[in-house]
Backbone as numpy.savetxt, mean C-alpha at the origin, in Angstrom:
# Nx Ny Nz CAx CAy CAz Cx Cy Cz
0.63 -2.60 -3.77 0.57 -3.16 -2.44 -0.68 -2.63 -1.76
-1.39 -3.51 -1.10 -2.54 -3.12 -0.29 -2.26 -3.46 1.16
-2.64 -2.57 2.04 -2.45 -2.79 3.47 -3.79 -2.63 4.16
-4.15 -3.65 4.94 -5.41 -3.66 5.68 -5.11 -3.70 7.16
-5.87 -2.94 7.94 -5.80 -3.02 9.39 -7.19 -3.40 9.86
-7.28 -4.58 10.45 -8.56 -5.14 10.90 -9.59 -5.15 9.78
-9.11 -5.49 8.57 -10.00 -5.63 7.43 -10.30 -4.34 6.68
-9.78 -3.21 7.15 -10.04 -1.92 6.50 -8.83 -1.53 5.66
-9.07 -1.31 4.37 -8.00 -0.91 3.46 -7.46 0.45 3.87
-6.14 0.53 4.02 -5.48 1.77 4.42 -5.12 2.61 3.19
-5.03 3.92 3.38 -4.75 4.85 2.29 -3.26 5.19 2.31
-2.55 4.85 1.21 -1.12 5.16 1.16 -0.89 6.68 1.20
0.13 7.08 1.93 0.45 8.50 2.05 -0.37 9.21 3.11
-1.45 8.58 3.55 -2.29 9.15 4.61 -2.23 8.28 5.86
-2.54 7.00 5.70 -2.51 6.06 6.83 -1.13 5.43 7.03
-0.38 5.32 5.94 0.93 4.67 6.02 1.81 5.11 4.85
3.10 4.82 5.00 4.07 4.95 3.92 4.82 3.63 3.86
4.94 3.07 2.66 5.64 1.80 2.50 6.99 2.03 1.86
7.94 1.22 2.26 9.25 1.20 1.62 9.48 -0.22 1.13
10.70 -0.50 0.73 11.00 -1.84 0.19 10.73 -2.95 1.20
11.07 -2.72 2.45 10.98 -3.79 3.44 10.22 -3.41 4.69
9.47 -2.30 4.65 8.75 -1.90 5.85 7.51 -1.09 5.50
6.65 -0.99 6.49 5.48 -0.11 6.40 5.46 0.71 7.68
5.30 2.02 7.53 5.26 2.93 8.66 3.89 3.58 8.73
3.19 3.36 9.83 1.85 3.89 10.00 1.88 5.29 10.60
0.90 6.11 10.23 0.78 7.45 10.80 0.50 7.36 12.30
-0.35 6.43 12.67 -0.66 6.13 14.07 -0.52 4.64 14.26
0.02 4.19 15.39 0.17 2.74 15.57 -1.20 2.06 15.62
-1.36 0.97 14.87 -2.63 0.23 14.94 -2.88 -0.28 16.36
-4.14 -0.39 16.72 -4.55 -0.81 18.05 -4.04 -2.22 18.35
-3.63 -2.42 19.59 -3.12 -3.72 20.04 -4.12 -4.83 19.69
-3.59 -5.89 19.09 -4.40 -7.04 18.73 -5.02 -6.95 17.35
-4.99 -5.76 16.73 -5.53 -5.63 15.38 -4.68 -6.42 14.39
-5.32 -6.94 13.39 -4.67 -7.73 12.36 -4.21 -6.81 11.24
-2.91 -6.84 10.92 -2.36 -6.08 9.81 -2.04 -7.08 8.71
-2.60 -6.83 7.52 -2.33 -7.70 6.38 -1.74 -6.85 5.27
-0.56 -7.26 4.80 0.12 -6.59 3.70 0.06 -7.51 2.49
-0.63 -7.08 1.44 -0.74 -7.88 0.21 0.11 -7.22 -0.86
1.00 -7.99 -1.47 1.83 -7.43 -2.54 1.09 -7.51 -3.87
1.74 -7.04 -4.91 1.10 -6.93 -6.22 0.79 -8.27 -6.87
1.43 -9.34 -6.40 1.16 -10.66 -6.99 0.33 -11.54 -6.09
-0.23 -10.94 -5.02 -1.17 -11.66 -4.17 -0.61 -12.29 -2.92
0.70 -12.22 -2.70 1.27 -12.76 -1.47 0.87 -11.87 -0.31
0.56 -12.48 0.83 0.11 -11.71 1.99 1.03 -11.98 3.18
1.34 -10.92 3.91 2.07 -11.00 5.17 1.10 -10.56 6.26
0.97 -11.37 7.30 0.04 -11.08 8.39 0.84 -10.77 9.66
0.48 -9.66 10.30 1.16 -9.19 11.51 0.08 -8.83 12.53
0.33 -9.07 13.80 -0.58 -8.63 14.86 0.00 -7.38 15.50
-0.80 -6.31 15.51 -0.34 -5.04 16.07 -0.17 -5.15 17.58
0.83 -4.41 18.10 1.05 -4.40 19.55 0.55 -3.12 20.21
0.02 -2.18 19.42 -0.55 -0.96 19.97 0.42 0.19 20.15
1.73 -0.07 20.00 2.71 1.00 20.18 3.64 1.17 18.99
3.73 0.16 18.14 4.69 0.18 17.04 4.12 0.90 15.82
4.90 1.85 15.28 4.55 2.54 14.05 5.13 1.82 12.83
6.35 1.28 12.99 7.12 0.74 11.87 7.19 -0.78 11.96
6.72 -1.44 10.91 6.75 -2.90 10.84 7.59 -3.33 9.65
8.39 -4.34 9.86 9.20 -4.91 8.78 8.35 -5.90 7.99
8.46 -5.83 6.67 7.76 -6.76 5.81 8.77 -7.33 4.82
8.43 -8.43 4.22 9.35 -9.00 3.23 8.86 -8.66 1.84
9.75 -8.18 1.03 9.43 -7.88 -0.37 9.67 -9.14 -1.19
8.77 -9.43 -2.12 8.84 -10.69 -2.85 9.52 -10.60 -4.21
9.69 -9.39 -4.71 10.34 -9.30 -6.01 10.86 -7.91 -6.25
11.83 -7.81 -7.15 12.40 -6.52 -7.51 11.34 -5.61 -8.12
10.42 -6.16 -8.90 9.36 -5.37 -9.52 8.48 -4.68 -8.50
8.19 -5.38 -7.42 7.37 -4.79 -6.36 8.11 -3.63 -5.72
9.40 -3.82 -5.45 10.19 -2.75 -4.86 10.21 -1.53 -5.77
10.36 -1.73 -7.06 10.38 -0.62 -8.00 9.04 0.10 -8.01
7.95 -0.64 -7.95 6.62 -0.03 -7.94 6.42 0.79 -6.67
6.88 0.28 -5.54 6.77 1.02 -4.28 7.57 2.30 -4.35
8.78 2.22 -4.86 9.62 3.42 -4.99 8.94 4.45 -5.89
8.40 4.01 -6.99 7.75 4.91 -7.93 6.53 5.57 -7.29
5.73 4.78 -6.59 4.54 5.31 -5.96 4.89 6.32 -4.87
5.88 6.00 -4.05 6.30 6.94 -3.00 6.82 8.24 -3.61
7.56 8.15 -4.72 8.02 9.36 -5.41 6.83 10.16 -5.93
5.84 9.48 -6.48 4.66 10.17 -7.00 3.92 10.90 -5.88
3.85 10.29 -4.70 3.17 10.93 -3.58 3.88 12.22 -3.15
5.20 12.26 -3.28 5.96 13.47 -2.92 5.53 14.65 -3.78
5.17 14.36 -5.03 4.86 15.43 -5.99 3.38 15.46 -6.37
2.53 14.94 -5.52 1.10 14.86 -5.83 0.49 16.24 -6.08
1.05 17.28 -5.46 0.53 18.63 -5.66 0.78 19.15 -7.07
1.70 18.51 -7.80 1.96 18.89 -9.18 0.80 18.39 -10.03
0.16 19.27 -10.80 -1.01 18.85 -11.58 -0.73 17.68 -12.54
0.44 17.63 -13.12 0.76 16.54 -14.05 0.81 15.20 -13.32
1.43 15.18 -12.13 1.52 13.94 -11.35 0.13 13.53 -10.86
-0.64 14.48 -10.37 -2.00 14.18 -9.90 -2.85 13.62 -11.04
-2.71 14.18 -12.24 -3.47 13.72 -13.39 -3.11 12.28 -13.76
-1.82 11.97 -13.77 -1.39 10.61 -14.10 -1.90 9.61 -13.05
-1.84 9.99 -11.78 -2.33 9.09 -10.74 -3.84 8.88 -10.86
-4.57 9.95 -11.21 -6.02 9.79 -11.43 -6.29 8.86 -12.60
-5.51 8.97 -13.67 -5.66 8.07 -14.82 -5.35 6.63 -14.42
-4.34 6.46 -13.59 -3.98 5.12 -13.13 -5.12 4.50 -12.32
-5.79 5.29 -11.51 -6.94 4.79 -10.74 -8.01 4.24 -11.68
-8.27 4.95 -12.78 -9.27 4.51 -13.75 -8.85 3.20 -14.39
-7.58 3.10 -14.78 -7.07 1.87 -15.40 -7.19 0.71 -14.43
-6.81 0.92 -13.19 -6.89 -0.15 -12.19 -8.34 -0.59 -11.99
-9.25 0.36 -11.92 -10.67 0.01 -11.77 -11.17 -0.83 -12.94
-10.75 -0.46 -14.16 -11.14 -1.24 -15.34 -10.56 -2.65 -15.31
-9.31 -2.77 -14.91 -8.68 -4.10 -14.82 -9.38 -4.94 -13.76
-9.72 -4.33 -12.63 -10.43 -5.07 -11.58 -11.78 -5.57 -12.09
-12.49 -4.72 -12.83 -13.78 -5.14 -13.39 -13.61 -6.31 -14.35
-12.59 -6.23 -15.21 -12.34 -7.31 -16.17 -11.98 -8.61 -15.46
-11.19 -8.52 -14.40 -10.78 -9.74 -13.70 -11.95 -10.39 -12.98
-12.94 -9.60 -12.57 -14.12 -10.15 -11.91 -15.05 -10.86 -12.89
-15.03 -10.40 -14.15 -15.91 -11.02 -15.15 -15.24 -12.16 -15.89
-13.93 -12.29 -15.72 -13.19 -13.35 -16.45 -13.33 -14.69 -15.78
């Protein structure tokens, strides 16, 4: 899942925490800012920030997405563990490679 506020990609665990049906921001996005939540299969939910709300409800599109969110949130809890940090770093590399391949395909 990717979350953008006014076109800027947010950092999970730092800017927000996502659950199955909601996203909770560390600080409420500025009133009028555009919040876009993109799921793993490309569906996007667009919300306009009101300047005071931290928690926004979103719709989950599939069980697989919910499982991925749960797994990622669990990984963030244990990021200080070297094994978890290593796996997440490896995942970043794999994702970067897949993104490169999809751009050239």
